[in-house]
N, C-alpha and C positions, 0 to 999 in steps of 0.2 A: 412928456409925460411923465407922472409920478406913477410906478408901478405900486397898490397896496394888495394886500391878501388876497382878494377875486375880484376886484373892480380895477379900472384903471381912470384917473381924473386927469383931464387937460387943464392946465394950469395957465394957458393962454386965455381960456375964456372963463373968468371968475363969474359962475353962476350961482344961484342958490341951490340947485340941483347937485351940482358938482361939491361944492360945500359940504352939504348934507350927506351926501355918499363919502367923501373923505372922513368926516366926523364919526361916521358910523363902523367903517372900516377901521379908523383909530382905535375906537372903543371895544371893537372885536379882538384887535392883537393884543389888547391889554388883558381882557377877559380869559382868554386862552391861556395866558401863564399859568405855570405851576404853584400850587399853595405851598410853602413850607410846613411839612409836617411839624405837629407839638411834640413836647416829650411824649418817648414810650412808655406805656406800662409795664413794669417790672414783674408784673403776674401773668397777664394775657397777650402784652407786646402790642396790643392795639395804640393808636396815637390819637386817640379821642378822649382827651383830659379836660379837666377845668383847673383851676387856680383858686383855692378855697380862703387860703389865707398867706400872706408875705410879711415876713418880720427881719429886720436889722439884726444880724449875730455878729459875735466873734470883735467887738468894740467896731462894727461897722465895716468891718472887712468881707462880710459874706450876708448874703439873703437867704433865708430859708422860706422855700414854698411849699404849703400844703397842696398837695392835690387830690384830685378825685378822679378815678378813671369812669368814664361813662359808659363803657361796654361791659367791664366785671363788676364794677361798683365798688371796688377797693380802693384805699387809701393809700397814700404814700408820700415821700419828703423827700425834695431835691433842694440842693443848696447850690447857688452862684457865687464865685468868687473871681476876683480878677485873675485872669492867666499872666502868670510872671514871665518875665523874658529871660530867668536865671538859666542858664546852660549848665549840665554837669557834665564835668569832665571825668571820663570812665578810666579805667587802670590801662586801657588798650589807647587811650588818645581819642575815644570816639566821643561825640557830644551828641547828648539828647537832652530835651528839656527836663526842668527839674519837676518831679512829681510828688507830690503830698501823699497821693496814695500808696507808693513803693515806701515811702518813710514808716508810715501807718500800718502797713502790713510787716514790716519788720520788727517793728515794736510789738505789735499783736503777737507775732511768732515767739517773740523772745520771753513776753507776758503769760503765756498760754498757762492756764491754771494757777495762776497767782492773784493775789488780793490785790489786782490794780483794777482800776476801773476803767471804762471806756472813755469817760470824762477826763480821768489821769491821763490817758494814752495821748486825748485829743488836745490837751495844754501842752504837753511835752510836744509835740507835732507844731503846735502853732508857735510855741517860743522857739524850736529848732530854726522853722521857717524864718520866723522876724529875725535872729542872730544872723541869719544866711544872706539876707535880703540888708541889713545893716552893714554887714562885714564885705561882702562882694558885691561887685557892681554886673557884671554880665555872666562870668562863669567861675563854677565853683567846684573844686576836687572832690572825689567821692569820699576820698581819707576825711573832709573837713566834716561831712555830713556826718560819717560814721563815726567820728572822734565825740561829736555835738550830744549824738545819742547815747555813747556810752556813759558820757559826763552826766546827761540826764537820769539815766538809768542808776547808773551807781548810786547816787542820792535816793534814790525811788526805792530800790529791790535788789539786792545783792545778789540773788539767785538770776532775774532777769538780765542781769550786768551781764554775768557770766554767760547766760546763754547767748546773748548779742555778741559778745566779745569772742567767744569761740566760733561762729561764723565770721564775722566782722575781720578777725585776725587770721581767721582759717588754720585753727586748730589741728593738727595732725596725730597728737595724741595726748595720754593721761600728764606728762611733763609740760605741755602748756598750759592746763587746765591748773597745775600747781604753782608755775611762774605768774599767771594770772590772779589766783588766789592768795599767794604769800603776802602782799601789800594787803589786802583786806584784811586778812587774818593779825596781821602786826597792827594795823589801825585798830581793830577790835581789842587786841591784847593790851594796848595803850588805855584802852577808857578805863576808866574808874566802874567797878561792880554799882547796880543801882539798885 
């Protein structure tokens, strides 16, 4: 005998009724499975939304979805990206998955109240991520990520560069700032006035 959810079906006597009971019981076991919830609305936290528009962005590296919450009737946008397998080696030798959001947050703090758009920051993050994926196969040390951030910020905004450097290089006093500023000041002094 085979035991199903609520009935028993005897296989030695294949009758139409036994077959029908088996099919009905099989269907009930599938219908009782949990449904995977959709994306939660950032405003009301309900998971009752619908996708209104999907577009490929970032040169095919991501999909932007415009969603509409059926509960609170508000719109929000989500992005889907391929989850990278790149692991970051931290200073204490712990490993964690590369987080694009952490790089974005660091740049956002460095660029606070500077005339640097979110689009410019996003382009820097994309460039950093592309360089890391090109240069490293599986693991990347944190200093490589920090150095790339500093390189991109140095070309974009000197104040944002020094802010980022102060956290990344763990400045402890004014002398550290002066040492970081000295090469920038020397470069600016060498440029002819415009």
